[in-house]
BAFI-3210 file (N, C-alpha, C; in Angstrom, 3 decimals, decimal comma, padded with zeros to 6 digits):
// residues 304
n [1|2|3|4|5|6|7|8|9|10|11|12|13|14|15|16|17|18|19|20|21|22|23|24|25|26|27|28|29|30|31|32|33|34|35|36|37|38|39|40|41|42|43|44|45|46|47|48|49|50|51|52|53|54|55|56|57|58|59|60|61|62|63|64|65|66|67|68|69|70|71|72|73|74|75|76|77|78|79|80|81|82|83|84|85|86|87|88|89|90|91|92|93|94|95|96|97|98|99|100|101|102|103|104|105|106|107|108|109|110|111|112|113|114|115|116|117|118|119|120|121|122|123|124|125|126|127|128|129|130|131|132|133|134|135|136|137|138|139|140|141|142|143|144|145|146|147|148|149|150|151|152|153|154|155|156|157|158|159|160|161|162|163|164|165|166|167|168|169|170|171|172|173|174|175|176|177|178|179|180|181|182|183|184|185|186|187|188|189|190|191|192|193|194|195|196|197|198|199|200|201|202|203|204|205|206|207|208|209|210|211|212|213|214|215|216|217|218|219|220|221|222|223|224|225|226|227|228|229|230|231|232|233|234|235|236|237|238|239|240|241|242|243|244|245|246|247|248|249|250|251|252|253|254|255|256|257|258|259|260|261|262|263|264|265|266|267|268|269|270|271|272|273|274|275|276|277|278|279|280|281|282|283|284|285|286|287|288|289|290|291|292|293|294|295|296|297|298|299|300|301|302|303|304]
n.u [013,480|011,281|010,670|012,979|011,307|008,982|010,191|012,094|010,900|010,798|013,906|014,108|011,869|013,424|016,377|015,052|014,545|016,592|017,173|015,966|013,276|010,189|009,444|007,315|008,909|007,821|008,077|008,244|006,691|005,157|001,650|-000,796|-001,525|-005,136|-008,541|-011,304|-015,310|-017,540|-021,591|-021,861|-024,132|-027,427|-030,450|-031,897|-030,309|-027,235|-023,999|-020,412|-017,309|-013,778|-010,138|-007,349|-004,268|-004,106|-006,274|-009,217|-012,599|-016,310|-019,649|-022,344|-025,529|-028,613|-031,391|-033,643|-037,267|-037,922|-038,915|-039,787|-037,905|-038,221|-040,799|-039,512|-036,664|-033,018|-029,605|-028,173|-030,061|-032,961|-035,621|-037,828|-040,844|-041,067|-042,499|-042,588|-043,170|-045,033|-043,892|-041,294|-039,061|-036,168|-033,751|-033,412|-031,178|-031,466|-032,542|-030,455|-029,558|-027,637|-027,151|-024,767|-022,737|-020,709|-018,857|-016,098|-015,550|-014,784|-013,261|-011,170|-008,987|-006,450|-006,608|-008,989|-012,389|-015,437|-019,141|-019,909|-019,333|-015,774|-013,534|-011,940|-013,314|-015,493|-014,628|-013,626|-016,486|-016,928|-014,972|-015,705|-018,599|-018,134|-016,404|-017,918|-020,273|-020,404|-019,520|-019,816|-022,576|-026,157|-026,088|-028,185|-031,738|-033,248|-036,806|-039,921|-042,037|-045,594|-047,493|-050,564|-054,002|-056,942|-059,025|-058,243|-057,276|-059,176|-060,216|-060,118|-058,993|-055,704|-054,996|-052,320|-050,966|-052,595|-050,628|-047,708|-044,993|-042,463|-039,494|-036,156|-033,726|-030,805|-028,717|-025,882|-023,476|-020,561|-018,300|-015,920|-013,992|-010,985|-007,886|-005,158|-003,486|-004,139|-006,814|-009,114|-008,994|-010,008|-012,473|-014,010|-013,230|-014,936|-017,658|-018,199|-018,205|-020,191|-022,533|-022,227|-023,788|-026,411|-029,800|-033,088|-035,755|-038,245|-041,272|-044,767|-046,372|-049,110|-050,895|-049,690|-049,826|-051,342|-049,945|-048,350|-047,764|-045,736|-045,562|-045,004|-047,795|-047,463|-049,234|-050,143|-047,937|-045,720|-043,462|-041,350|-038,874|-035,119|-034,161|-035,911|-035,442|-034,545|-031,185|-028,663|-028,049|-025,288|-022,402|-019,650|-017,752|-016,968|-017,261|-015,179|-011,859|-009,232|-006,353|-003,808|-001,057|001,995|004,364|007,853|010,802|011,192|010,453|008,668|005,883|003,881|000,073|000,226|001,135|-000,349|001,650|003,823|002,110|002,019|004,470|004,532|005,059|003,350|000,415|-001,543|-004,791|-005,280|-007,462|-009,113|-010,886|-013,329|-012,003|-009,181|-009,214|-009,034|-010,848|-010,271|-008,020|-007,014|-005,634|-005,192|-004,057|-000,853|002,471|003,022|002,413|005,207|005,086|006,395|006,488|003,475|002,351|003,990|002,596|000,346|000,650|001,455|-001,035|-002,216|-001,468|-001,754]
n.v [-037,236|-037,466|-040,307|-041,033|-039,331|-040,969|-043,385|-042,205|-040,281|-039,684|-038,229|-036,404|-034,819|-033,479|-032,484|-030,547|-029,078|-028,706|-026,227|-024,300|-024,064|-025,552|-028,453|-027,549|-025,017|-023,025|-020,893|-022,674|-020,857|-020,074|-019,984|-022,199|-020,284|-018,851|-019,040|-018,490|-018,450|-017,421|-018,183|-020,320|-021,568|-021,447|-020,088|-019,580|-020,894|-020,834|-021,169|-021,633|-022,501|-023,500|-023,056|-024,871|-023,656|-026,679|-028,811|-028,859|-027,553|-027,829|-026,081|-026,348|-024,532|-024,924|-023,575|-025,342|-025,567|-027,231|-029,251|-027,255|-026,474|-026,297|-022,888|-021,748|-022,190|-022,257|-021,378|-024,344|-026,436|-027,030|-026,270|-029,364|-031,076|-033,346|-036,339|-037,089|-035,566|-032,196|-029,595|-029,729|-028,926|-030,523|-031,384|-031,218|-032,256|-029,761|-030,173|-030,157|-026,821|-027,627|-029,550|-031,304|-033,015|-034,464|-035,298|-037,499|-037,551|-039,429|-038,679|-037,642|-038,514|-041,601|-042,696|-042,457|-043,853|-044,631|-045,644|-046,317|-043,414|-042,948|-043,095|-040,925|-039,229|-039,160|-038,160|-035,552|-034,330|-034,668|-032,480|-030,501|-029,813|-029,337|-026,806|-025,645|-025,142|-024,138|-021,648|-020,186|-020,582|-017,850|-017,049|-017,567|-019,328|-018,962|-017,057|-019,065|-020,273|-020,914|-023,168|-022,788|-024,756|-023,592|-023,999|-023,777|-020,770|-019,583|-019,872|-018,875|-019,172|-021,167|-024,460|-025,577|-028,106|-029,147|-027,774|-027,356|-025,459|-024,384|-023,987|-022,269|-024,853|-025,320|-027,051|-027,843|-029,405|-030,949|-031,464|-032,663|-032,622|-032,085|-033,484|-032,132|-031,976|-029,576|-030,517|-029,602|-027,418|-025,843|-026,501|-026,008|-023,220|-022,879|-023,621|-021,617|-019,323|-020,304|-020,006|-017,362|-016,528|-017,305|-017,649|-016,859|-017,909|-015,472|-015,354|-015,203|-013,802|-013,638|-012,021|-011,790|-014,819|-015,878|-014,137|-015,395|-017,985|-017,075|-016,984|-016,609|-016,560|-019,296|-018,324|-019,037|-020,810|-018,927|-018,230|-016,403|-014,239|-014,203|-011,497|-010,834|-012,724|-013,234|-012,306|-014,300|-014,034|-013,362|-012,940|-011,379|-010,911|-013,492|-015,146|-018,333|-019,532|-021,249|-022,652|-025,050|-027,062|-028,628|-030,220|-031,902|-033,370|-031,871|-029,182|-026,570|-026,692|-024,770|-025,118|-027,746|-030,299|-032,960|-034,715|-034,129|-034,949|-036,909|-037,744|-035,966|-035,950|-034,616|-033,263|-029,931|-027,659|-024,496|-022,991|-019,715|-016,480|-014,120|-011,802|-012,484|-013,388|-016,292|-019,203|-022,219|-025,192|-027,797|-031,460|-033,518|-035,815|-038,058|-037,035|-035,131|-031,646|-029,548|-026,782|-024,190|-024,023|-024,596|-021,993|-020,458|-021,296|-020,400|-017,788|-017,736|-018,082|-015,946|-013,888|-014,733]
n.w [013,496|013,921|014,714|016,352|018,606|019,175|020,226|022,107|023,996|026,656|026,782|023,926|024,857|027,261|025,441|024,741|026,791|028,343|026,899|027,199|025,892|024,395|022,442|020,733|020,553|022,160|025,500|028,808|030,169|028,677|027,306|024,897|021,132|021,850|020,545|020,773|019,302|019,602|019,162|016,816|016,193|015,468|016,899|020,142|021,580|023,500|022,545|021,875|020,563|020,548|020,015|021,033|021,180|018,642|019,852|020,431|021,362|021,293|022,569|023,544|025,145|026,581|027,964|030,258|030,994|034,392|037,859|040,219|043,230|046,856|047,973|050,012|049,487|049,322|048,053|048,203|049,002|050,405|052,980|053,811|054,674|057,423|056,928|059,781|061,376|063,078|062,501|061,947|059,931|057,330|055,810|053,306|049,644|047,039|043,757|040,979|039,181|036,935|033,949|032,999|030,279|028,759|025,794|024,682|021,715|019,237|016,811|018,494|019,051|018,800|021,146|022,277|021,833|020,469|021,770|025,252|027,926|028,466|030,847|032,031|030,415|032,172|034,398|033,459|033,397|035,801|037,551|035,760|036,438|039,268|038,898|037,705|038,998|041,551|040,655|037,787|037,445|038,699|041,914|043,188|042,832|039,891|039,075|039,549|037,622|037,176|034,894|033,406|033,105|030,599|032,167|034,857|034,757|034,133|037,055|039,975|042,182|041,680|042,219|043,685|043,284|041,068|039,151|039,735|040,767|037,702|036,865|035,217|034,083|033,185|030,217|029,462|026,580|026,227|023,463|022,520|020,320|019,029|020,842|022,240|024,344|027,470|027,625|030,102|030,104|028,060|027,005|030,107|029,254|026,894|027,536|029,517|028,408|026,038|027,459|028,367|026,448|025,662|026,039|027,857|026,547|025,389|027,608|027,968|030,389|032,515|034,908|038,781|040,994|043,531|046,489|048,096|047,256|044,676|041,818|038,976|036,339|033,795|030,692|028,040|025,331|023,889|020,749|020,124|018,248|018,147|018,944|020,754|023,552|026,622|028,025|029,553|032,831|034,007|036,366|035,462|037,129|038,356|036,521|036,006|034,478|033,798|033,825|033,109|033,973|035,073|035,957|035,558|035,814|037,686|036,953|035,946|034,196|031,808|030,753|028,681|026,281|024,798|024,536|025,603|028,678|028,874|029,845|032,623|036,077|037,491|037,247|037,250|038,337|038,060|038,521|037,821|038,674|037,100|038,067|039,186|041,400|043,197|042,841|043,179|043,423|040,919|041,020|039,776|039,710|040,077|041,774|044,937|044,830|045,378|047,522|046,862|043,773|043,596|044,087|042,231|039,398|040,318|040,497|037,788|035,785|036,966|035,366|033,071]
ca.u [013,288|009,712|010,812|012,819|010,287|008,148|011,133|012,628|009,438|011,750|014,893|013,271|011,437|015,023|016,866|014,909|013,897|017,212|017,639|015,005|012,473|009,565|009,392|006,793|008,908|007,180|008,791|007,927|006,070|003,959|000,030|-000,782|-002,907|-007,108|-009,599|-013,019|-016,069|-019,282|-023,057|-021,773|-025,373|-028,380|-031,398|-031,830|-029,167|-025,630|-022,843|-018,964|-015,986|-012,620|-009,276|-006,259|-002,933|-004,949|-007,398|-010,622|-013,987|-016,961|-020,189|-024,097|-026,077|-029,711|-032,903|-035,050|-038,451|-038,284|-040,070|-038,764|-037,574|-039,342|-040,387|-037,889|-035,034|-031,266|-028,490|-027,625|-030,811|-034,368|-036,895|-038,962|-041,640|-040,441|-043,405|-043,172|-043,211|-045,992|-043,068|-039,884|-038,173|-035,966|-032,792|-032,421|-030,971|-032,442|-032,381|-029,551|-029,726|-026,880|-026,971|-023,638|-022,810|-019,238|-017,895|-014,865|-015,534|-013,210|-011,660|-010,300|-007,351|-007,260|-006,998|-011,071|-013,007|-017,107|-019,743|-020,186|-018,330|-014,724|-013,311|-010,699|-014,602|-016,549|-013,522|-013,819|-017,626|-017,109|-014,338|-016,465|-019,446|-018,064|-016,687|-019,343|-022,241|-019,912|-018,987|-020,575|-023,859|-026,022|-026,277|-029,866|-032,231|-034,379|-037,551|-040,578|-043,818|-046,580|-048,211|-052,018|-055,000|-057,907|-060,416|-057,889|-057,603|-060,807|-060,735|-060,065|-057,432|-055,387|-054,433|-051,084|-050,736|-051,634|-050,073|-046,329|-043,946|-041,215|-037,587|-035,162|-032,490|-029,478|-028,379|-024,502|-023,466|-019,895|-017,827|-014,062|-013,118|-009,558|-007,618|-003,547|-003,668|-005,366|-008,501|-009,965|-008,909|-010,582|-014,000|-014,126|-013,534|-016,040|-018,964|-018,776|-018,383|-021,721|-023,299|-022,519|-024,185|-027,679|-031,097|-033,831|-036,849|-039,330|-042,448|-046,689|-046,497|-050,547|-051,015|-049,532|-050,853|-050,930|-048,267|-047,515|-047,073|-044,401|-045,278|-046,155|-048,590|-047,781|-050,876|-049,917|-046,365|-045,492|-042,788|-040,417|-037,415|-034,096|-033,705|-036,535|-035,509|-033,463|-029,986|-029,133|-027,512|-023,996|-021,610|-018,310|-016,000|-016,978|-017,343|-014,173|-011,445|-008,571|-005,019|-002,994|-000,196|002,124|005,836|008,066|011,430|010,882|010,078|006,406|005,396|001,956|-000,542|001,848|000,272|-000,774|003,085|003,811|001,537|001,951|005,285|004,304|004,823|001,680|-000,866|-002,702|-005,655|-005,890|-009,013|-009,016|-012,378|-012,353|-011,248|-008,504|-009,091|-008,038|-011,746|-009,975|-006,688|-007,707|-004,915|-005,603|-002,984|001,003|003,399|002,030|003,321|005,392|004,775|006,532|005,758|002,052|002,652|004,473|001,688|-001,045|000,837|002,117|-001,791|-003,299|-000,882|-002,293]
ca.v [-036,921|-037,846|-041,731|-040,329|-038,852|-041,758|-044,243|-042,271|-039,459|-038,665|-037,714|-035,966|-033,290|-033,275|-031,863|-029,151|-028,044|-027,691|-025,233|-023,001|-024,045|-026,943|-028,991|-026,283|-023,777|-021,894|-021,191|-023,425|-020,503|-019,848|-020,754|-021,655|-019,204|-018,719|-018,273|-018,368|-018,454|-017,514|-018,077|-021,134|-022,344|-020,222|-019,418|-018,934|-021,932|-020,284|-021,681|-021,358|-023,138|-022,814|-023,695|-024,043|-024,730|-027,912|-028,609|-028,046|-027,854|-027,284|-026,362|-025,642|-024,327|-024,335|-024,007|-026,134|-026,148|-028,317|-029,088|-026,169|-027,273|-025,739|-021,541|-021,988|-023,133|-021,133|-022,573|-025,996|-026,815|-026,324|-027,377|-029,952|-030,829|-034,501|-036,787|-038,196|-034,710|-031,671|-028,889|-030,179|-029,242|-031,533|-030,486|-032,457|-031,991|-029,750|-030,338|-029,220|-026,114|-027,812|-030,441|-030,714|-033,897|-034,256|-036,316|-036,636|-037,991|-040,635|-038,161|-036,382|-039,022|-042,958|-043,534|-042,248|-045,088|-044,924|-046,043|-045,300|-042,520|-043,190|-043,116|-039,799|-038,098|-038,693|-036,984|-034,541|-033,637|-034,576|-031,572|-029,451|-029,119|-028,753|-025,226|-024,720|-025,095|-022,806|-020,471|-019,020|-019,649|-017,489|-017,605|-017,400|-019,431|-018,051|-016,904|-019,939|-020,271|-021,943|-023,346|-022,922|-024,363|-022,674|-023,558|-022,721|-019,537|-018,863|-019,853|-017,368|-019,817|-022,076|-025,323|-025,719|-029,456|-029,298|-026,543|-027,342|-024,292|-024,767|-023,437|-022,743|-025,323|-025,210|-028,219|-028,090|-030,295|-030,098|-032,088|-032,805|-032,596|-032,917|-033,563|-032,054|-031,418|-028,627|-030,516|-029,317|-025,666|-025,841|-027,249|-024,711|-021,830|-023,289|-024,298|-021,012|-019,469|-020,806|-019,865|-016,192|-016,439|-018,310|-016,481|-017,582|-017,599|-014,858|-016,243|-014,607|-013,597|-013,185|-011,815|-012,953|-015,746|-015,318|-013,659|-016,721|-018,808|-016,236|-017,793|-015,521|-017,358|-019,029|-018,527|-019,566|-020,479|-018,079|-018,374|-015,179|-013,907|-014,407|-010,364|-010,773|-013,474|-012,684|-012,608|-014,849|-013,234|-014,042|-012,819|-010,966|-011,247|-014,909|-016,249|-019,206|-019,927|-022,497|-022,932|-026,249|-027,323|-029,835|-030,871|-032,748|-032,994|-030,383|-028,248|-025,920|-026,372|-024,273|-025,073|-029,102|-030,873|-034,261|-035,639|-033,678|-034,608|-038,502|-038,023|-035,166|-036,291|-034,328|-031,981|-028,690|-027,187|-023,434|-021,503|-018,248|-015,947|-012,548|-010,461|-013,005|-013,966|-017,521|-020,350|-023,118|-025,681|-029,155|-031,961|-035,418|-036,480|-037,664|-036,676|-034,216|-030,888|-028,356|-024,896|-023,150|-024,035|-024,414|-020,632|-020,429|-021,796|-019,439|-016,320|-017,422|-018,055|-014,847|-013,087|-014,965]
ca.w [014,441|015,014|015,489|017,573|019,439|019,409|020,852|023,397|023,910|027,680|025,974|023,345|025,448|028,099|025,007|024,002|027,992|028,721|026,363|027,855|025,585|024,511|021,489|019,602|020,022|023,333|026,193|029,527|031,345|027,109|026,808|023,132|020,865|021,721|019,440|020,820|017,897|020,220|018,188|015,840|016,538|015,601|017,477|021,029|023,008|023,801|021,615|021,367|020,126|021,159|020,129|021,915|019,583|018,201|021,071|019,773|021,526|020,468|023,558|023,415|026,421|026,275|029,713|030,278|032,563|035,433|038,894|041,253|044,307|047,859|048,012|050,756|048,779|049,221|048,279|047,507|049,714|050,452|053,345|053,644|056,235|057,749|057,480|061,351|062,651|062,386|062,072|061,898|058,847|057,426|055,105|051,550|048,383|045,701|041,935|040,698|037,602|035,682|033,990|032,029|029,078|028,127|024,877|024,295|020,270|018,617|016,383|019,400|018,766|019,115|022,209|022,374|021,498|020,807|023,461|026,883|027,639|029,011|032,613|031,022|030,076|033,622|035,717|033,178|033,991|037,508|037,421|035,280|037,055|040,082|039,382|037,920|039,762|042,623|040,827|036,699|037,776|039,397|042,825|043,441|041,759|038,808|039,285|039,082|036,381|036,525|033,561|034,086|032,044|030,550|032,915|035,276|034,306|034,780|037,820|041,436|042,760|041,309|043,136|043,399|043,067|039,898|038,395|040,387|039,817|037,339|036,856|034,281|034,694|031,896|029,886|028,762|026,088|025,756|022,750|022,404|017,875|019,176|022,045|021,838|026,142|027,963|027,056|030,995|030,404|026,224|027,796|030,690|028,512|026,116|028,656|029,979|026,690|025,807|029,213|029,181|024,786|026,386|025,944|028,033|025,972|026,315|027,842|028,082|031,812|033,224|036,898|039,189|041,551|045,064|047,691|049,363|046,081|044,460|040,788|037,419|035,773|032,340|029,956|026,617|024,990|023,110|019,937|019,728|017,550|018,909|019,405|021,790|023,923|027,651|028,196|030,716|033,535|034,836|037,540|034,641|037,561|038,588|035,629|036,071|033,638|034,265|033,445|033,281|034,928|034,648|036,749|034,492|036,225|038,731|035,836|035,869|032,270|031,330|028,860|028,619|024,854|024,944|024,167|027,357|029,383|028,964|030,441|033,348|037,217|038,600|036,820|038,168|036,775|038,297|038,413|039,099|038,742|036,308|038,643|039,503|043,031|043,560|043,025|043,347|042,628|041,206|040,754|038,883|039,487|040,051|043,176|045,523|044,183|046,235|047,688|045,623|042,053|043,489|044,798|041,084|038,794|040,467|039,748|036,026|035,676|037,092|034,857|031,245]
c.u [012,075|010,062|011,907|012,450|009,230|008,939|011,754|012,283|010,244|012,969|014,336|013,118|012,584|015,862|016,668|014,181|015,956|018,162|016,903|013,342|011,547|009,667|009,044|007,305|008,879|008,196|007,999|006,517|004,330|002,620|000,043|-001,557|-004,246|-007,521|-010,865|-014,436|-017,543|-020,504|-022,356|-023,234|-026,231|-029,466|-030,882|-030,703|-028,104|-024,804|-021,711|-018,213|-014,765|-011,807|-008,263|-005,563|-003,879|-005,874|-008,261|-011,724|-015,097|-017,983|-020,999|-024,317|-027,460|-030,631|-034,007|-035,747|-038,500|-038,813|-039,355|-038,770|-038,693|-039,472|-039,493|-036,688|-034,608|-030,568|-028,039|-028,627|-031,611|-034,871|-037,795|-039,271|-041,406|-041,783|-044,275|-043,624|-044,075|-045,531|-041,491|-039,793|-036,737|-034,415|-032,529|-031,888|-031,854|-031,435|-031,717|-029,577|-028,955|-027,084|-026,169|-023,441|-021,150|-018,932|-016,625|-015,181|-014,190|-012,305|-011,265|-009,178|-007,693|-007,057|-008,804|-011,674|-015,014|-018,169|-020,218|-019,359|-016,849|-014,874|-012,792|-012,436|-015,132|-015,937|-013,802|-014,381|-017,523|-017,027|-015,217|-017,933|-019,603|-017,687|-017,520|-020,903|-021,601|-019,738|-019,886|-021,366|-024,463|-025,809|-027,261|-030,574|-032,888|-035,676|-038,485|-041,676|-044,350|-047,518|-050,195|-053,228|-055,866|-058,896|-059,488|-057,866|-058,182|-061,202|-060,455|-058,326|-056,959|-054,749|-052,937|-050,488|-051,347|-051,488|-048,634|-045,273|-042,791|-040,531|-036,749|-034,135|-031,937|-028,689|-026,633|-023,940|-021,657|-018,922|-016,387|-013,724|-012,438|-009,011|-006,069|-003,507|-004,055|-006,373|-009,530|-009,954|-009,603|-012,283|-014,484|-014,456|-014,755|-017,290|-019,029|-018,865|-020,118|-022,632|-023,436|-023,472|-025,852|-028,397|-032,476|-035,528|-037,899|-040,882|-043,305|-046,562|-048,107|-049,952|-050,495|-050,255|-050,913|-050,024|-047,416|-046,981|-046,042|-044,046|-046,134|-046,246|-048,082|-048,941|-050,624|-048,394|-046,407|-044,057|-042,064|-039,480|-036,493|-033,872|-034,554|-036,010|-034,304|-032,277|-030,049|-028,166|-026,540|-023,110|-019,972|-017,547|-015,709|-017,247|-015,557|-013,027|-009,712|-007,076|-004,227|-001,675|000,818|003,950|006,343|009,721|011,909|011,137|008,725|006,189|003,711|001,353|000,138|000,619|000,010|000,002|003,155|003,045|001,393|003,684|005,250|004,718|003,628|001,608|-001,087|-003,403|-005,909|-006,710|-009,553|-010,598|-011,926|-012,218|-010,173|-008,386|-009,406|-009,583|-010,964|-008,616|-007,092|-006,094|-004,878|-005,278|-001,624|000,640|002,160|003,246|003,746|005,215|004,940|006,613|003,913|002,256|003,077|003,202|000,445|-000,774|000,962|000,289|-002,498|-002,391|-001,165|-003,659]
c.v [-037,441|-039,092|-041,764|-039,992|-040,059|-042,593|-043,556|-040,818|-038,424|-037,155|-036,673|-034,145|-032,275|-032,587|-030,716|-028,357|-027,785|-026,934|-024,395|-023,308|-025,785|-027,327|-028,597|-024,913|-023,057|-022,100|-022,097|-022,491|-020,454|-020,506|-020,442|-020,571|-019,735|-018,595|-018,659|-018,064|-018,341|-017,578|-018,972|-021,906|-021,846|-020,612|-019,676|-020,428|-020,897|-021,552|-021,421|-022,256|-022,324|-023,560|-023,553|-024,966|-025,542|-028,420|-027,903|-028,307|-027,187|-026,842|-025,522|-025,598|-023,885|-024,474|-025,083|-026,151|-027,326|-027,697|-028,403|-026,714|-025,993|-024,196|-021,325|-022,311|-021,701|-022,065|-023,667|-027,126|-026,115|-027,439|-027,742|-030,415|-032,758|-035,602|-036,917|-036,794|-033,236|-029,936|-028,896|-030,605|-029,965|-030,913|-031,830|-031,666|-031,197|-030,103|-029,503|-028,428|-026,096|-028,759|-031,029|-032,477|-033,093|-035,481|-036,112|-037,606|-038,948|-039,978|-037,192|-037,188|-040,715|-043,853|-043,791|-043,311|-044,439|-045,789|-045,611|-044,279|-043,118|-042,797|-041,043|-038,734|-037,833|-037,916|-036,329|-033,840|-033,460|-032,781|-030,219|-028,697|-028,894|-027,326|-024,832|-023,890|-024,185|-021,808|-019,621|-018,893|-018,890|-018,175|-017,976|-018,430|-018,435|-018,119|-018,192|-019,316|-021,090|-021,658|-023,597|-023,403|-023,723|-022,319|-022,997|-021,377|-018,791|-019,135|-018,506|-017,726|-021,252|-023,326|-025,588|-027,049|-029,629|-028,967|-026,747|-026,741|-025,027|-023,586|-023,677|-023,972|-024,753|-026,561|-027,609|-029,061|-029,688|-031,608|-031,999|-033,183|-032,686|-032,558|-033,348|-031,799|-029,940|-028,424|-029,828|-028,108|-025,170|-025,854|-026,475|-023,384|-021,837|-023,279|-022,380|-020,015|-019,327|-020,225|-018,419|-016,146|-016,910|-017,170|-016,951|-016,972|-016,532|-015,460|-014,710|-014,791|-012,831|-012,697|-012,676|-013,682|-014,882|-014,791|-015,100|-017,983|-018,262|-016,808|-017,119|-016,753|-017,437|-019,631|-019,466|-020,108|-019,751|-018,444|-016,582|-015,223|-013,552|-012,985|-010,597|-011,587|-012,671|-013,121|-013,459|-013,513|-013,684|-012,973|-012,151|-011,436|-012,546|-015,195|-017,008|-019,518|-020,499|-022,099|-024,468|-026,118|-028,622|-029,849|-031,870|-032,377|-032,029|-029,180|-027,626|-025,673|-026,085|-025,043|-026,168|-029,274|-032,538|-035,457|-035,174|-033,819|-036,226|-038,803|-036,670|-036,479|-036,110|-033,029|-031,651|-028,353|-026,116|-022,422|-020,856|-017,674|-014,760|-011,299|-010,934|-013,367|-015,480|-018,695|-021,167|-023,946|-026,958|-029,822|-033,393|-036,152|-036,928|-037,487|-035,279|-032,840|-029,241|-026,868|-023,806|-023,629|-024,685|-022,656|-019,543|-020,266|-020,481|-018,420|-016,567|-017,580|-016,439|-013,190|-013,786|-014,528]
c.w [015,246|015,407|016,266|019,126|019,798|020,690|022,668|023,612|025,149|026,968|024,960|024,325|026,583|026,846|024,945|025,748|028,739|027,939|026,252|026,751|024,948|022,831|020,424|019,777|020,869|024,414|027,656|030,320|030,195|027,284|025,102|022,493|020,813|020,964|019,902|019,431|018,791|018,594|016,847|015,758|016,376|016,929|019,039|022,555|022,696|022,777|021,378|020,639|020,095|020,574|020,786|021,160|018,633|018,824|020,487|020,426|021,338|021,979|023,074|024,966|026,190|027,499|028,944|031,557|033,087|036,215|039,167|042,547|045,604|047,447|049,070|050,742|049,170|049,316|047,513|048,239|049,852|051,914|053,375|054,559|055,920|057,737|059,321|061,967|062,068|061,727|062,855|060,798|058,298|055,893|053,915|050,253|047,463|044,283|041,555|039,305|036,756|035,945|032,909|030,780|029,269|027,368|024,380|022,699|020,164|017,895|017,102|018,935|018,825|020,330|023,137|021,609|021,199|021,691|024,404|027,240|029,304|031,029|032,474|030,871|031,353|034,545|034,923|033,509|035,084|037,786|037,086|035,874|038,156|040,170|038,614|037,732|041,112|042,081|039,415|036,472|038,007|040,617|043,553|042,359|041,265|039,198|038,732|038,208|036,799|035,246|034,052|032,352|031,701|031,881|034,611|035,719|034,253|035,889|039,581|041,737|041,628|042,106|043,228|043,078|041,558|038,712|039,224|039,244|039,298|037,404|036,135|034,667|032,775|031,876|028,932|028,255|025,492|024,473|022,259|020,750|018,427|020,501|021,693|023,112|026,292|027,144|028,589|030,413|028,443|027,025|028,682|029,716|027,217|026,755|028,563|029,268|026,189|026,534|028,775|027,233|025,134|026,663|026,552|027,006|026,835|026,297|027,990|029,329|031,712|034,512|037,442|040,430|043,084|045,725|047,373|048,066|045,395|042,771|039,592|037,428|034,370|031,425|029,018|026,078|023,955|021,754|019,758|019,473|018,422|019,810|021,129|023,239|025,122|027,685|028,723|031,857|034,553|035,228|036,489|035,836|038,878|037,955|035,776|034,455|034,032|033,091|033,335|033,527|034,985|035,498|035,992|034,993|036,659|038,321|035,712|033,944|032,774|030,266|028,366|027,245|025,275|025,018|025,981|028,649|030,041|029,872|032,344|034,694|038,069|037,688|037,304|037,158|038,427|038,018|039,009|038,438|037,997|036,576|039,517|040,349|042,794|043,942|043,722|042,252|042,610|040,856|041,057|039,754|039,440|041,464|043,328|044,940|045,175|046,280|046,894|044,475|042,400|043,185|042,479|040,080|038,944|039,940|038,703|035,746|035,664|035,938|033,206|031,573]
res [m|e|a|f|r|k|l|y|p|g|e|y|q|a|r|y|q|r|r|g|v|r|p|d|g|r|a|c|d|e|v|r|h|t|r|i|v|c|g|v|l|r|g|p|v|g|s|a|l|v|r|r|g|r|t|a|v|i|a|s|a|s|p|r|l|a|l|a|a|s|s|e|s|s|g|n|t|y|q|a|m|d|s|s|s|d|d|t|p|t|s|t|a|a|p|t|i|l|a|l|n|v|e|l|l|p|v|c|g|p|s|h|r|p|g|r|p|s|a|q|a|q|s|l|c|r|r|l|h|s|v|l|s|s|s|a|l|p|s|e|l|l|p|t|v|r|i|l|s|s|a|e|q|d|a|e|q|a|d|p|a|c|c|p|p|l|q|w|r|f|c|v|d|v|y|a|l|e|d|a|g|g|l|f|d|a|c|l|l|a|a|v|s|a|l|q|q|l|r|l|p|a|l|c|l|a|s|s|s|e|e|a|q|n|a|p|v|l|t|m|p|t|v|h|p|f|a|l|c|e|p|l|s|l|r|a|d|r|l|p|a|s|l|s|f|g|v|l|d|g|q|l|l|a|d|p|t|h|h|e|d|e|l|l|s|a|s|l|h|v|v|l|a|g|d|g|q|l|l|l|t|l|q|p|g|g|e|s|i|s|p|v|l|l|a|t|a|i|k|q|a|r|q|h]
***
């Protein structure tokens, strides 16, 4: 039977679908069992291990301090003064608060090789970054802090040029351990679970500087136990979750496996918020999907 599947994969799949089931015994709208294990790494770093069927993904999230955008920042842009004008602001892209890295390890499967990231890994990273940046992370940037030297702490006023404000950024690393299909769904679930477990290190803050600067002063680095770290505030109703679909012979398949992916004429990711609101739909490639199948996919995604 295994030889027949390898020689005639299309006919092998069609024989099962004509009986209303799939080769792994699932119905066409059934999703594989999903298991999430949080806190697989110790310390204030958020981490999660996700298994959906045989697909396995591990993700870690850690905070970093980086130079902050202008104090007038709002959303994804901030106002900067143009050197050619005294009072005309120009819109400039602000530094992102998310740094995402996705690696498809060679143990994933025979198609993955060590070395530079593959086209599949880069495409997966772009899609995940788009979803996480627009939904999972706080809509407003976190408060900034300033690091002062001992001499500056004794002075009445600190020079902003010498101690520029810093802001928390989030570094998320996603590693695919096994690819048996549904990799985008598992990676997104692992990244969101890791961000939920992330705790910001507690800082020793002195009195605030001038109100115009709007940044508390970090006088000294302090190591706190894990229990004293502050959890990252994420809106539960905006946390994204996705479900992938495939179209094979005009039939919609939920959560396709790796073997089914090779036969699909079109694929689709339906991303929903925690409250069931549709965030976006992504179609990595293939033929266009009819409105009827698209509506059916969204309905099934909400049911799961």
